[in-house]
ZARO-615477 format. One record per atom (N, C-alpha, C, CB): residue in three letters; x, y negated, z. Coordinates in steps of 0.02 Angstrom, whole numbers, plus 50000, padded with zeros to 5 digits. Last residue first. Glycine has a CB too. Layout:
<recs>
ALAXYZ/...
</recs>
This chain:
<recs>
THR477015056245174/THR477145057045098/THR477415063245090/THR477605051745066/ALA475595051545278/ALA476275056145274/ALA476275056345194/ALA476245064945317/ARG475115035745336/ARG474985040445295/ARG475685044545279/ARG474625037245236/LEU474385024045463/LEU474925028645438/LEU474715033945385/LEU475225032345498/ALA474125008645533/ALA473855013545489/ALA474435018145465/ALA473485010045428/VAL473454999645655/VAL474105003145631/VAL473875007845592/VAL474565006245684/ILE473014983945730/ILE472884988245692/ILE473484992945666/ILE472564985045648/CYS472254974245868/CYS472894977445842/CYS472754983245796/CYS473324979845900/VAL471644958745914/VAL471564964645878/VAL472234967645855/VAL471114963445822/ASP471274950046057/ASP471574951946022/ASP471314958845964/ASP472024952246063/ASP469654942446073/ASP469944947646098/ASP470514948846030/ASP469364953946118/ALA468834932645998/ALA468724930446066/ALA469094937446103/ALA467804928846085/PHE469354924845849/PHE469314931945888/PHE469274929545952/PHE469954937445879/ARG469014916845713/ARG468934915645779/ARG468804921945821/ARG468414910945785/GLY468594918645581/GLY469344916245590/GLY469424916745672/GLY469484907545557/GLY467254922545563/GLY467434915345551/GLY468094912745584/GLY466854911045576/VAL467114936545591/VAL467024931945648/VAL467364924145633/VAL467404935645715/TYR467134940945463/TYR466544942245499/TYR466454937945555/TYR466514948745520/GLY468454936545420/GLY467754934045393/GLY467204934045430/GLY467554937345341/THR469094946145498/THR469264938645504/THR468624935245480/THR469954936145457/ALA468744959145450/ALA468604956245520/ALA468754949545529/ALA468964959545571/ALA469244957445315/ALA468394959345334/ALA468334955945408/ALA468194969445341/ASP470614956445328/ASP470204951645297/ASP469444952545321/ASP470284952345220/ARG470904969245410/ARG471034962745436/ARG470554955445410/ARG471794961845418/LEU470474977545320/LEU470084976945386/LEU470244970845414/LEU470224982245437/ALA471324974745215/ALA470664975245210/ALA470314974645274/ALA470514980945179/GLY472554977645274/GLY472414970745253/GLY471554971145244/GLY472874968545174/VAL472474992545308/VAL472574987145361/VAL472384979445343/VAL473334987345382/VAL472424996845172/VAL471894998045221/VAL471824993245279/VAL472005004645248/ALA473554992345114/ALA472984989945087/ALA472394991445142/ALA472884993245016/ALA474554999645193/ALA474514991045192/ALA473974988645174/ALA474964987545149/PRO474365012245168/PRO474125009145232/PRO474135001945230/PRO474535011245290/ALA473505014245004/ALA474115014145040/ALA473875010745125/ALA474735008944990/ALA472095024144965/ALA472395018044974/ALA473015019045016/ALA471915013145004/ALA471245035644960/ALA471915035944939/ALA472375030244935/ALA471905038544881/ARG469865024644969/ARG470225030844981/ARG470795031544940/ARG469815036644972/LEU469205013845036/LEU469755013245004/LEU470175020345017/LEU470095006445026/SER467825015245091/SER467885011945028/SER468595011945004/SER467625005045033/ARG468175020745208/ARG467985025045161/ARG467985022145091/ARG467365027445179/VAL468445009145275/VAL468995014145284/VAL468795019245210/VAL468935018745374/THR467245002545280/THR467874999245252/THR468355004345237/THR468204994045301/ALA466575012645370/ALA466285011045292/ALA466905006845256/ALA465465005545292/ARG467075011345496/ARG467175017145450/ARG467035015745377/ARG466735022845470/LEU466824996845512/LEU467374998845511/LEU467665005545472/LEU467454998745567/ARG465374998445513/ARG465744994445471/ARG466474995945476/ARG465604987645485/GLU465395008345629/GLU465075009745563/GLU465405005045505/GLU464265008445570/ASP465715000745730/ASP466225006445713/ASP465955008245635/ASP466195013845774/GLY465794982145730/GLY465494988245737/GLY465924994545710/GLY464864987645703/PHE465724968145744/PHE465914970745683/PHE465744977745681/PHE466604969645671/HIS464124964445834/HIS464814967345826/HIS465024969045768/HIS464914972445860/PRO462874950745833/PRO463134957945834/PRO464024957745822/PRO462704962545766/ALA462724939645968/ALA462894941345912/ALA463184948345892/ALA463264937045899/ARG462514937046108/ARG462114941646075/ARG462264942845999/ARG461454939546084/ARG463384925946125/ARG463574931646158/ARG463044938646130/ARG463514929646242/ASP463614914046037/ASP463104917446055/ASP463344925046075/ASP462614916946000/GLY464694904646003/GLY464374904846067/GLY463934908846080/GLY464154900046082/ARG464324904445838/ARG464834902145884/ARG464384902645962/ARG465124893645858/ALA464294919145726/ALA463814913945772/ALA464184911445834/ALA463104917845799/ALA465094927745673/ALA465354920545670/ALA464864914945702/ALA465484918745594/ALA465134942745772/ALA464954938545714/ALA465074931245732/ALA464204939645692/ARG466274949345871/ARG465724948145859/ARG465634942845801/ARG465464946745917/ALA467264964345894/ALA467374957645858/ALA466544955145842/ALA467904958945777/GLU467344978045930/GLU466954973945956/GLU467024966045942/GLU467004975446017/PRO468194984445830/PRO467514986045825/PRO467034981145865/PRO467424992945849/LEU469364976045869/LEU469124975745807/LEU468404977645812/LEU469514979745762/GLY469674977046012/GLY469484970245990/GLY469314971145908/GLY470144964646006/ASP470134990046036/ASP469454988746043/ASP469184981346023/ASP469294990246112/THR471444994645926/THR471184991445983/THR470394990245983/THR471544985045989/PHE471865008445823/PHE471595001645835/PHE471335000445886/PHE471184999645797/LEU472395018745679/LEU472375017145754/LEU472205010745764/LEU473005018145791/LEU472125029445546/LEU472045023645578/LEU471915022945638/LEU471705020745555/LEU473015041945456/LEU472655040245518/LEU472625032045523/LEU473045043745585/GLY473025053445313/GLY473245046545338/GLY472795045945408/GLY473085039845276/ASP473865063745200/ASP473355063445255/ASP473615056545296/ASP473375071045306/GLY474975063845102/GLY474265060845083/GLY473825061545138/GLY473925064245020/PRO475545079645180/PRO475635073045130/PRO475005070845098/PRO476125074445069/ALA474545085445318/ALA474875085945255/ALA475095078745215/ALA474385089945212/PHE474185090045454/PHE474345083145437/PHE474895083345369/PHE474685079345508/ALA473315096545567/ALA473605097845512/ALA473675090645482/ALA473235103045471/MET473225093745743/MET472995094945683/MET473425095145631/MET472565091045670/ALA472955094645921/ALA473445094345864/ALA472925096645801/ALA474175100145876/HIS472865085346071/HIS472485088646024/HIS472935089045955/HIS471795084846016/GLU472905086046258/GLU473245084846195/GLU472845088746134/GLU474035087246201/PRO471995077546378/PRO471985082446345/PRO472445081946278/PRO471335083646337/ALA472655070346528/ALA472395067246454/ALA472555074446411/ALA472925058846420/ASP472915069646662/ASP472415073946631/ASP472255072846564/ASP471855073746665/LEU473335060146775/LEU473065056846705/LEU472675062846672/LEU473745053846649/ALA473475055246930/ALA473355062246884/ALA472945058846818/ALA472785069446932/THR473395042946996/THR474145047746989/THR474075053146934/THR474355052447066/GLY472455030346913/GLY472615036146981/GLY473235039246961/GLY471985043146994/ILE472555018846830/ILE471955020446878/ILE472165025446932/ILE471315023646837/GLY473705018046741/GLY473535014746792/GLY473055015246844/GLY473475010646773/LEU472735022346580/LEU473405022346626/LEU473375017546672/LEU474055021146590/PRO471125028746581/PRO471505024646558/PRO472215024246615/PRO471055018146546/PRO470735047546566/PRO470575040646598/PRO471245035346573/PRO470505041646693/GLY470715055746422/GLY470945054546477/GLY470645048746501/GLY471575054246476/GLY469675062246280/GLY470235058646305/GLY470255059146382/GLY470205051246281/ALA469355075446165/ALA469165072446228/ALA469835068246248/ALA468945078346286/GLY468985075545986/GLY469445078446044/GLY469395072646104/GLY470335079646015/THR469085072145816/THR468695074945869/THR469235077545931/THR468215081245836/VAL469295055345735/VAL469695063245744/VAL469345066245808/VAL470645062745760/PRO468045047245640/PRO468695047945696/PRO468775056345701/PRO468465044045788/GLU468105045445467/GLU467885049045532/GLU468385048445578/GLU467715056345525/GLY468575040245353/GLY468275035345389/GLY467895038845453/GLY467795031245340/ARG469055046945250/ARG468425049045260/ARG468205044445307/ARG468365055745281/ASP470305037645214/ASP469895041345166/ASP469225043045179/ASP470175046945153/LEU470945041945378/LEU470975037645320/LEU470525041645266/LEU471765036345295/ARG470185044545530/ARG470515047845468/ARG470395042145404/ARG470125056045449/VAL470455037145672/VAL470105037845616/VAL470485040445563/VAL469825032145600/PRO470825039945852/PRO470905038445782/PRO470485039445741/PRO471345040845759/PRO469735034445983/PRO470055039845950/PRO470345037345880/PRO469535045945942/PRO469915021246114/PRO469505023346052/PRO470165028546016/PRO469215015145995/HIS470475025946265/HIS470685021846213/HIS470245025846161/HIS471525021346199/GLY470945033746375/GLY470445027346388/GLY470295024446321/GLY470775021246437/ALA472075039546321/ALA471995037646382/ALA471525031846383/ALA472625036346412/SER472315053246203/SER472055046246224/SER472055046046300/SER471305044546195/ALA473365060646077/ALA473155061046159/ALA472895053746171/ALA473875063146217/TRP473975071745955/TRP473835065845989/TRP473425066246063/TRP473445061945939/ARG474955079045819/ARG474625079145883/ARG474565073545918/ARG474895083245922/LEU475065084945665/LEU475095079845704/LEU474715080945764/LEU474895074445671/ARG476215093845552/ARG475735093445604/ARG475745086245643/ARG475875099445652/GLN477145097245466/GLN476595094645434/GLN476045095545498/GLN476405098745360/GLU478555100645506/GLU477895105545532/GLU477135104045488/GLU477725103345625/ASP479215091145477/ASP479495097945450/ASP478765103245460/ASP480285101045504/PRO478625079145532/PRO478575079745457/PRO478865089045421/PRO479175072245427/ARG477635076545657/ARG478235081245642/ARG478295083045570/ARG478165087945681/TYR477125063645753/TYR476965067345687/TYR477645070945666/TYR476695061845626/ALA475945059045871/ALA476645060945854/ALA476635065645793/ALA477015064545916/VAL474955046845954/VAL474995051445903/VAL475765052645900/VAL474665048845835/CYS474015040346080/CYS474735041846056/CYS474715046246014/CYS475205043946103/VAL473125025646145/VAL473155032546106/VAL473815032146080/VAL472595033746044/ALA472805016846300/ALA473235019646240/ALA473065024846207/ALA473825021246254/THR472415006146416/THR472035010446378/THR472575010746321/THR471275007746358/VAL472665001246582/VAL472935000346515/VAL472645006846477/VAL473804999846515/PHE471944990346713/PHE472214996346688/PHE472294995546609/PHE471745002546708/ASP471684983146840/ASP471994980546777/ASP472364986746736/ASP472564974546798/HIS471494989246958/HIS470944988846908/HIS471114986546841/HIS470434984746931/THR472535002647007/THR472374994746990/THR471854995646947/THR472984990046955/PRO474025009147105/PRO473315010747066/PRO472965002847056/PRO472725016647120/GLY475655003247075/GLY475065003847117/GLY474435004547079/GLY475024998047162/THR476564996247005/THR476054990647033/THR475554994547091/THR475534987146961/ARG477715005546975/ARG477684998346985/ARG477124993447015/ARG477774996246928/GLU476985018146998/GLU477565015847027/GLU477655009047040/GLU478035017646993/ILE476075016446885/ILE475845017246966/ILE476495016047007/ILE475505025446987/LEU476805016546778/LEU476535010146800/LEU476175010046864/LEU476095007646753/ALA477485028646784/ALA477855024246786/ALA477475016646808/ALA478165024846722/GLN476325038046773/GLN476795036946824/GLN477165032046836/GLN477135040546825/ASN475955033146637/ASN475475032146699/ASN475945032346760/ASN474855038446704/GLY477025037246565/GLY476845030646565/GLY476475029946619/GLY476525028446508/MET476965050746587/MET477545047746606/MET477425039246610/MET478125050246553/GLU475735053146510/GLU475735054546584/GLU476385051946610/GLU475645062446602/LEU475995050046376/LEU475565044946415/LEU475585046246488/LEU474825045046392/LEU476935060246351/LEU477115053846354/LEU476635048946387/LEU477245052146294/ARG476175071746366/ARG476655069446418/ARG476955063346410/ARG477175073846426/ALA475445069046254/ALA475055067846330/ALA475545068146381/ALA474465073546350/PRO476245068246145/PRO475845063946168/PRO475655063346229/PRO475415064146140/ALA477915074146144/ALA477265077246153/ALA476825071246182/ALA477305083946204/ASP479235071146099/ASP478555068746070/ASP477995071346083/ASP478535068746011/GLY480685066046187/GLY480145070946179/GLY479625067546138/GLY479865073546248/PHE481665056546198/PHE481875062846212/PHE481405068046211/PHE482155062846268/ARG481215044946137/ARG481835045946121/ARG482055053546146/ARG482235040246150/ALA479995041846213/ALA480045045046156/ALA480555048346124/ALA479885041846123/PHE480465034446338/PHE480315041446339/PHE480265045346273/PHE479715042046372/THR480535022346279/THR481145024946317/THR480945033246305/THR481195021946411/ALA479285020046243/ALA479755019646175/ALA480345023146222/ALA479965010346133/LEU478615019846371/LEU478515025846301/LEU479045024346249/LEU477695025146254/VAL479255007846425/VAL479125015246453/VAL479135020646397/VAL478385015846489/THR478854998146331/THR479604999846348/THR479585006646374/THR479974994646404/ARG477424998846358/ARG477834999546288/ARG478505000446284/ARG477784994246249/VAL477454994546480/VAL477145001046465/VAL477455002746390/VAL476275000646467/PHE477974981446483/PHE478164987246526/PHE477984994046495/PHE477814986646595/THR477144975246404/THR477764976246378/THR478164981146417/THR478104970246372/ALA475944975146463/ALA475974979346413/ALA476724979446393/ALA475484977346358/ARG476314967246575/ARG476104974646599/ARG476114978046529/ARG475294975346642/ARG476504955846523/ARG477134958646551/ARG477024965846565/ARG477364954846615/ALA475274952646463/ALA475674953046427/ALA476364957246449/ALA475724947146410/ALA474564950946601/ALA474364956246542/ALA474754958646494/ALA473904954346504/GLU475294940046636/GLU475314946346679/GLU475054951546632/GLU474864945946749/LEU474914929446542/LEU475564931946540/LEU475674938246582/LEU476024926646561/GLY473374934046468/GLY473804929346500/GLY474444933846507/GLY473494926246571/HIS472014944746515/HIS472324939746468/HIS472864936846500/HIS471864934346447/GLY471264961646527/GLY471474955046550/GLY471904951646504/GLY471804955446612/ILE471984977046507/ILE471374972746526/ILE471644967546565/ILE470804976546567/VAL472884981546357/VAL472904979546428/VAL472374976746454/VAL473374975546441/ASP472974993346248/ASP472624987446263/ASP472604987046338/ASP471934987346231/GLY473955001746109/GLY473765001046179/GLY473354994446181/GLY474405000946229/VAL474555013646004/VAL474155008046004/VAL473905007646066/VAL473665007845956/VAL475975022945954/VAL475575021246005/VAL475225013545986/VAL476035021446073/VAL476785035845877/VAL476445029745861/VAL476035028945921/VAL476035029845794/VAL478355044745846/VAL477885043245898/VAL477495036545877/VAL478275042445968/THR479035055045733/THR478775048745746/THR478355049145793/THR478505045745695/ALA480405067245709/ALA479675065845728/ALA479645058745746/ALA479405070345788/ASP481715070445691/ASP481425066745643/ASP480665065845655/ASP481565069745578/ARG481975078945808/ARG481795081445756/ARG481365077345695/ARG481505086345779/PRO481375066645943/PRO481845071445912/PRO481505074245849/PRO482035077245963/ALA480705050145868/ALA480825054745920/ALA481205061145906/ALA480205056345946/ALA480685032845852/ALA480955038545832/ALA481025043645889/ALA481565037045801/ALA479125023845866/ALA479705025245888/ALA479885032445868/ALA479725023845957/VAL477995009745859/VAL478275014845811/VAL478935017645835/VAL478385011645740/LEU476705002945952/LEU477415004845951/LEU477375010145888/LEU477705008146028/HIS475844988745993/HIS475904994545949/HIS476634996045954/HIS475654993345872/PHE474574980646116/PHE475224982646074/PHE475244987746033/PHE475744983946111/ASP473714968346196/ASP473754971846143/ASP474464972946124/ASP473374968846094/GLY473434958446298/GLY473994963546311/GLY474004969946253/GLY473854966746391/ALA473074941746253/ALA472904947846287/ALA473524953746294/ALA472304950646247/VAL473084925046279/VAL473454931146247/VAL473294936846289/VAL474264930446243/GLY472004910846248/GLY472394916746287/GLY472864921146258/GLY471944921246312/GLU470834910346124/GLU471104908246180/GLU471444912746215/GLU470684905746216/GLU470764918846006/GLU470744910946007/GLU471014907646058/GLU470124908546004/ALA471774933245981/ALA471304929646012/ALA471254921846013/ALA471344931546069/ALA472734937545832/ALA472824934645905/ALA472074931945926/ALA473434927945907/LEU473024951845752/LEU472494946145761/LEU472574944445818/LEU471794947445752/PHE474124961345676/PHE473954959845737/PHE473584952145735/PHE474634960545782/SER474504976945591/SER474334969645581/SER474124967145660/SER473644968745520/THR475534989745493/THR475184986345543/THR474934978845544/THR475554986945591/ALA475875003445420/ALA475714996145405/ALA475334994245467/ALA475264994745334/LEU476965017145334/LEU476675013445391/LEU476425006045382/LEU477175013445443/GLU477225033445282/GLU477195025545261/GLU476695023045330/GLU476755023945168/LEU478425046945310/LEU477785043145339/LEU477785035345317/LEU477765043645426/HIS479665052345286/HIS478995055345266/HIS478345052045289/HIS478965062045291/PRO480435044445422/PRO480515048845363/PRO479755052345345/PRO481125054845382/ARG480185026145429/ARG480135032645466/ARG480195038245413/ARG479425033245508/SER480545009645473/SER480545014345418/SER480515021445453/SER481215013345368/PRO479705000345599/PRO480215002545560/PRO480175008945503/PRO480685003745607/PRO478434987445542/PRO478534994045576/PRO479184996145536/PRO477854999645570/ASP478394970745551/ASP478484975245508/ASP478734981945556/ASP478994972445452/ALA478034962045675/ALA477644961545598/ALA477774967145565/ALA477864955545547/PRO477754968145831/PRO478184967645789/PRO477884966645707/PRO478594973445801/THR477004966345970/THR476704968645901/THR477154965345841/THR475864966145893/LEU477824963946071/LEU477254969646077/LEU477024971346002/LEU476524966846124/ALA478684954646035/ALA479004960546052/ALA478414965946058/ALA479434959646119/ARG477774944146018/ARG478154945745963/ARG478534953345962/ARG478644940145958/GLN477394942846153/GLN476904945546090/GLN477174947246029/GLN476404940846070/LEU478514939146204/LEU478294945046228/LEU477834946546163/LEU477934944446305/VAL478624925746153/VAL479124930546148/VAL478884937546156/VAL479634929046196/ARG477474919846196/ARG477594922046120/ARG478154925846112/ARG477674916446072/LEU477614919946321/LEU477014924446296/LEU477124926146228/LEU476304921046302/GLU478594911546351/GLU478704918346370/GLU478124922946329/GLU478644918846455/ALA477884900346306/ALA478524902346267/ALA478674908546287/ALA479134897846276/LEU476864899846391/LEU476804899346330/LEU477294902346294/LEU476734893746316/GLU477684896546513/GLU477254902446509/GLU477084904246449/GLU476694902046541/GLN478284884746469/GLN478774889646487/GLN478254897046482/GLN479144887546572/ASP476964876846468/ASP477374877246417/ASP477914882046424/ASP477594871246403/GLN476614877246606/GLN476274881246550/GLN476564881346493/GLN475664879446536/GLU477644870546663/GLU477594878646691/GLU477214881346626/GLU477074880246777/ALA477484858046611/ALA478054861046594/ALA477994869446612/ALA478644857046634/ILE476154855546655/ILE476244855646587/ILE476974859946571/ILE476244847746560/VAL476364855546792/VAL475934860646770/VAL476034861846708/VAL475314859446779/ARG477264844646799/ARG477534851346808/ARG477084856846807/ARG477854851846867/THR476274834446754/THR476944835246710/THR477254842446736/THR477554828246725/ALA475354834446867/ALA475224836746783/ALA475814838346745/ALA474884830746736/ARG476294830146961/ARG476024835846963/ARG475684839246899/ARG475614835147011/ARG476524816946913/ARG477184821946925/ARG476854828646931/ARG477674820146999/LEU475234812646912/LEU475584811746850/LEU476104816646849/LEU475864804846840/SER474974812247050/SER474604814947011/SER474934817946942/SER474134810347003/ARG475894802847091/ARG476074810247102/ARG475554813947066/ARG476094812447180/GLN475404790347024/GLN476054794247013/GLN476214801647032/GLN476524790747045/ALA474244788847093/ALA474324790747019/ALA474954794147002/ALA474274784646976/ARG474694788747227/ARG474254794247207/ARG474334795747132/ARG473514792547223/THR475284775947194/THR475754781247207/THR475404787547201/THR476084780647275/LEU474274767847160/LEU474764769647110/LEU475204774747127/LEU475134764347093/ASP473384767847282/ASP473304769947210/ASP473734771447165/ASP473034766147182/THR474404762247364/THR474004769047373/THR473744772347308/THR473364767747418/VAL475034751947408/VAL475084755447337/VAL474964761447345/VAL475704755047301/ASP475034737647477/ASP474634743747483/ASP474704745847410/ASP473844742747511/ASN476544728947533/ASN476064730347491/ASN475654736047485/ASN476284729747445/GLN477434719947644/GLN477034725847639/GLN476514724947586/GLN476724727547706/VAL479054712947688/VAL478444712647646/VAL478124719147632/VAL478604709547581/GLY479994706847831/GLY479594713247791/GLY478984710347743/GLY479214719047852/VAL481464699847874/VAL480754698147835/VAL480574705847807/VAL480844691447760/VAL482284697748019/VAL482264701947951/VAL481594701547933/VAL482474709847956/GLN483524686548086/GLN482894689448081/GLN482854694648018/GLN482364683748076/VAL484954685548102/VAL484474683548173/VAL483694686048154/VAL484454673448193/ILE486544689048078/ILE485814690548050/ILE485364689248109/ILE485704698448021/ARG487654676648044/ARG487344681148097/ARG486744681148077/ARG487394679248169/GLY488224666447981/GLY488094671347945/GLY487874677047989/GLY488624672647905/THR487934653048047/THR488604656248049/THR488544663548012/THR488854656948129/ARG486744650248000/ARG487224646547971/ARG487844648447982/ARG487184640647987/ASP485784666148010/ASP485884659248019/ASP486514655447988/ASP485894658348087/CYS484994676447887/CYS485624673747925/CYS485614666947942/CYS486244674547886/VAL483954689647866/VAL483904682447868/VAL484414680247919/VAL483184680047886/PRO483614704647770/PRO483854700847827/PRO483964693347814/PRO484494703847851/ALA482154713947692/ALA482844708947689/ALA482954704147751/ALA482804703747622/LEU481244725747655/LEU481524722547710/LEU482134718847686/LEU481684727347764/ARG479624731147604/ARG480314728847581/ARG480674724647627/ARG480264725147519/LEU478624745147582/LEU478944740847620/LEU479664738247596/LEU478974743747681/GLU477124749647524/GLU477804748547494/GLU478054742247533/GLU477794747447409/ASN476264762047599/ASN476414754847601/ASN477134754847583/ASN476254751247671/TYR474864770547575/TYR475484770847554/TYR475694763947557/TYR475564774047489/PHE473794774847714/PHE473784770647651/PHE474684771147639/PHE473374761347665/PRO472464783847818/PRO473244782147790/PRO473234777947729/PRO473684789047770/THR471554776547959/THR471534777447888/THR472254777647851/THR471114771947861/GLY471494773248091/GLY471844779848078/GLY471764781748005/GLY471554785748123/ASP471214760048125/ASP470684765648124/ASP470974772248105/ASP470124764048073/ARG472464753248095/ARG472194753648170/ARG471614758548176/ARG471914746248197/ARG473334763447963/ARG472964757647982/ARG472654759448050/ARG472414755547927/TYR474804770147939/TYR474014772447960/TYR473894765647988/TYR473854779748022/ASN475864775347788/ASN475684771947862/ASN474964773447880/ASN475764763247861/LEU477024782847710/LEU476304783947719/LEU476214781447776/LEU476054790647715/LEU478104772047617/LEU477914774447674/LEU477174775547680/LEU478154770447722/VAL479334767347516/VAL478694767847514/VAL478414773147577/VAL478524770147442/GLN480704754547522/GLN480384761447540/GLN479634761247534/GLN480564763747615/THR481964745347498/THR481304745847493/THR481144753547489/THR481054741747433/THR483134735047584/THR482934741447563/THR482234740647541/THR483014746547618/GLU484594725247627/GLU484004725247605/GLU483744732647584/GLU484014720447552/ARG485514727147773/ARG485524726347705/ARG484754727147691/ARG486014731447667/GLY486134729647921/GLY485934722247889/GLY485864722247816/GLY486474716647905/GLU486104741647971/GLU486634739647931/GLU486564732947911/GLU486714743647876/HIS484964742548052/HIS485554741848079/HIS486204739948039/HIS485624747348110/LEU483984742947929/LEU484024738347987/LEU484584736948028/LEU483624739948027/ALA484544753647860/ALA484594747347825/ALA484444741947883/ALA484054746847760/ALA484134763647955/ALA484954762147943/ALA484964755747901/ALA485384768747898/ALA482824763347965/ALA483214762248016/ALA483914759748007/ALA483224767548049/VAL482484766247831/VAL482224760547851/VAL482704758547915/VAL481434761447866/GLU483004779547814/GLU483244774047775/GLU483134767147805/GLU482924774347710/ALA482074786447915/ALA482734785247931/ALA483164779947880/ALA483044792247933/VAL480834786547850/VAL480914782247914/VAL481734779647921/VAL480664787347985/ALA481064792847742/ALA481114786147713/ALA481154781447785/ALA480414784347658/GLY481174805447810/GLY481894803647768/GLY481864795947763/GLY481944807347683/PRO479984807347869/PRO480574805547908/PRO481264803147866/PRO480744811847951/ASP478504801047799/ASP479184804947780/ASP479654804047823/ASP479484803247716/THR477064802447892/THR477584798947872/THR478234802947855/THR477694794447921/GLY476064810447953/GLY476294811847883/GLY476814807547854/GLY475764811447838/ALA475874805848073/ALA476054813448068/ALA476434814448008/ALA475424818348066/GLY476424788748066/GLY476094793848100/GLY476464800948075/GLY475294793448084/GLN476714771148090/GLN476954777248070/GLN476474782648102/GLN477704777948089/LEU476494758748143/LEU476144759448082/LEU476264768148053/LEU476474753048027/PHE477364757348244/PHE476604758748261/PHE476284761348203/PHE476184752548285/ARG478494752848200/ARG478394759348190/ARG477744761248209/ARG478864763048222/CYS478804739248213/CYS478304740148177/CYS478154748148162/CYS478434736048120/ASN478854735348379/ASN479264737348335/ASN478794740348276/ASN479764742148368/ARG478224721048468/ARG478194727548461/ARG478664729448396/ARG477454729648457/GLY477924707448475/GLY478474710348522/GLY478524718048516/GLY478324708348599/LEU476324709748417/LEU476854704848421/LEU477274707748475/LEU476604697248437/VAL475184715648409/VAL475704720148373/VAL476364714448397/VAL475534721648270/GLU474034710348444/GLU474144717448479/GLU474834718948463/GLU473624723648451/ASP473944697248398/ASP474144697248474/ASP474124705048497/ASP473574692348522/GLY473634701448262/GLY474304698548292/GLY474484698748352/GLY474374692748284/ARG472814715948241/ARG472754708548246/ARG473574706448274/ARG472034706248304/PHE472704728748108/PHE472934726148182/PHE472974718048186/PHE473734729348202/GLY472444731147990/GLY471864731348043/GLY472134729148109/GLY471534738748051/THR473244730547885/THR473394736247945/THR472714736247990/THR474144734047999/LEU472954718947800/LEU473134726447771/LEU473014732447822/LEU473944726947748/GLN472454710247890/GLN471924712847840/GLN472194720247809/GLN471794706847774/GLU473684707647940/GLU473034710847983/GLU472554712847938/GLU472664705748036/PHE474354704247813/PHE474544709247862/PHE473994712047907/PHE475074706547904/ALA473674692647797/ALA473724697847752/ALA473984704447781/ALA474144695647699/ALA474144684047905/ALA473334686747897/ALA473374692347841/ALA472744679847869/ASN475744688247963/ASN475274683647926/ASN474504687947921/ASN475644681647843/VAL476614688448101/VAL476314693848060/VAL475844688448027/VAL475934700848102/PHE478134688148205/PHE477594684148166/PHE477224688548113/PHE477934677848128/THR478964695848282/THR478804688248303/THR478354685448260/THR479384683548303/LEU479274711948330/LEU478934707548285/LEU478804700548314/LEU478284710648265/PRO480874718848382/PRO480104717248387/PRO479914711948340/PRO479884714948460/PHE482094727748356/PHE481824724648307/PHE481154721248312/PHE481814728748264/GLY482644734448447/GLY481974737148428/GLY481814733248360/GLY481364735948489/GLU483524722248533/GLU483474728648507/GLU482814731248516/GLU483944732848535/ARG483704706148452/ARG483454709748510/ARG483344716848487/ARG482784706548539/THR484064700048331/THR484474698648384/THR484264703348461/THR484404690248392/ALA482974700948236/ALA483614704848237/ALA484124704348290/ALA483934703448184/ASP481324700948259/ASP481994698248291/ASP482524702648286/ASP481934696648363/ALA480454699748110/ALA480664704848157/ALA481384700948191/ALA480804713048111/LEU479034695848021/LEU479644693848040/LEU479844698348098/LEU479634686648055/THR477914701247883/THR478054700947949/THR478864697647965/THR477934708647977/ILE476524700047783/ILE477204697347796/ILE477334699047859/ILE477304690047787/GLY475584707247647/GLY475724706547706/GLY476494705647724/GLY475424711547734/SER475344695747505/SER475534702247547/SER475614701847610/SER476104705247530/ASN474824683347493/ASN474434688147479/ASN474664695447502/ASN474324687747411/ALA475304670147605/ALA475464674847562/ALA474944680447561/ALA476104677147578/ALA474984661747720/ALA474514661447662/ALA474724666047606/ALA474454654447635/ALA476094662647790/ALA475384664447824/ALA474994664947761/ALA475024658347882/LEU477094657947717/LEU477134665547743/LEU476484667547755/LEU477574666647811/ALA476764644147703/ALA476804649047640/ALA476754656947661/ALA477554647747601/ARG476784640047828/ARG476274639647794/ARG476334644847740/ARG476174633047773/GLY478234642347846/GLY477674644647882/GLY477024645947864/GLY477594641247921/LEU478884632747751/LEU478944639647751/LEU478454644547797/LEU479614640647768/ALA478414620947824/ALA478144622347742/ALA478204630347743/ALA478714618447669/LEU479044621147938/LEU478384621647934/LEU477994623047870/LEU478194616447957/GLU480404620647894/GLU480174626547917/GLU479404626547929/GLU480534628147977/SER480424607647829/SER480304612947780/SER480174619747818/SER480944613547729/GLU480214599747940/GLU479664600347900/GLU479754605747854/GLU479514594347866/MET481324602348010/MET480854605348036/MET480254604247986/MET480774603048106/
</recs>
């Protein structure tokens, strides 16, 4: 008797909520709750004795955890579950419930001891950590896909093409990945198609859209080298895929036929090419960007392109690069005139030298931090 009294005093004084349930009666009614249980739940002992402890459950309680508690009670085994329970005033809390059977001298289970602890802060912290881990994993996966797409959109070395010298450069934005891309593709009759494009927006969707347009243009270039027609087919494919959208794509497409020493070009909302040596933009109107409407109507222009002639194609991240003044949106742009002056200063230079000079000049101008991607392609007939 003295030992039972000592046990009772210990249970009553425990910091954790303690309950005793009668295992010999249906429903496992409570026969004892301590003061810590009353403080934890807000229920007085005289309100809950004789009741099953399920009165703590509510709409948000996990049915799977409840089922495990019920199974452990009926099988006479220990279990520990974290349940979303509700206090008397309706306040939710996460309750770490530990159940253990108590046997009499014959081995028959006569009581079940329940120990309750409020683990709300810990549970929420763990769930926040799991959410953060999932987000980080998703971001890592997205970043890996972006890197793969970026390598596909802007390969470091252009393929070798007949009677044409080529050089490319890609400068990544400081934050995020945009949809800048370039393409050098073989076309019929030893012709070469060169495209530089830019997708509005940043991130994975922009890179995917750029990859789609680039793939479409590369595929169609195998069967024809008419720049306006290629852009038209790229526009139709993009409209079919996404419908008209504000997330449009700008592109300039040139096609060089060495046997004719002629170059044709067309633009869809993109800056026109600039002539190497002269630093002057070629003249001719462009059409609207890809993806806005079903009718592109981009005019096609032709020009003589003899050995030694060259062109520069680029995305607007180059002239619009801002000076190194950090955080100042009013800082001056690199600008068209600085771009053209750099080209004029490199008369008869190889495409690689022109691209390298522009890359170095722009990088120095912005202090190595670009707000937008920069894609540059230079070509010269040989």
